[in-house]
N, C-alpha and C positions, 0 to 999 in steps of 0.2 A: 554525428549527431551530438548535441549538447548532453553531457553526462546527467544533468538535472532532469532532462526529458526521459532519458533511459531509466533512471531510478523511478521516476513517476509512473512510467508505463509499466514497469515490472511490479511496482507496488500495487497499482490498481488491479493488474492481472492476478496477482497472488491473493489480494484481499477478496476479490470477487470469487475466485476459485474456492476459498475457504468459507465463503458465505458470510463474511463479516461486513457490516456497515462501517462507514467512515467513523461514525460515533462510537461503535463498539471497539474498533481498533484503537481509536484515540484514548478511550477510557482505560483499556488494558495496558496501553503503552505509556500512559501518564502524560499525554500531550493534548493540545486543543484540537477539536474536530476540524475547525477551519484550517488549522495548520496542515492536517492530513490532506485536505483538498488542495492546498497550495503546493504541497510536495507532489501530489499526483499530476498537477498541471505543469510542474517543472519551474514554478516561480519562486521556490525557496532553495537556498543554499544550505541544505540540511547537514547537521553535525553527525559525526561518527556515533556519538552517544545515542542520538535519536534513531539512527539507522539500526543500531544494535537492539534498542528497545522494540522497534517495529518488527525486526526480523525474529526476535524471541516470541512475540505474540503470534506471528504467522508460522512459527515452527520451522524456519529456514535459516540458512547461513546468510550472513550479510552479503556474501558474494552473489547470491541469487538476485539481489536487487541491481546488480551491474550486468546481468546477462545481456548479450547482444540481441537486438530486436531484428527479427525477420521482417523485411520490408513488405512481405506478402501476408503477414500476420494481421488478422482482424482485431479491431479494438474489442476489449472485453464487454460482454453484455452488462447491462445494469441489473442490479438486484431487484427482485419483485417487491413492490410495495406491500406492506402488511405482513412481512415475514416475521416469524418468531425469532427473537434474538437468541443467539447461542449463549448458554450459561457461562458465567465466569468460572474459571478453574480454581 
C-alpha cells in the first residue's frame, strides 16, 4: 500500500480516537485544515516536520502514523456534528 495512504489512514484513526476535528488538529499543529484533509486522503506528500507537529498534537510518536493497516480494520467513524471542541492546552 502507498505510504501516503497508510499515513492518512492512521492520522484519521488517531484524530477521531482523540475526538479532534480536522480544524482543531490543524489549528494546534499550525497547518491548514484543508491540508489535513488531503493528508488523510493520501493526496499529499507530507514533510517530516508536519508529521512531527501532527504527532505532537495527537500525543503519539511519529512512528504511530506508519503503523501497518489490518486489511480487516474498519474505517474510523465520523465525529458527531455539534460536538464541543476540546480546549487548547
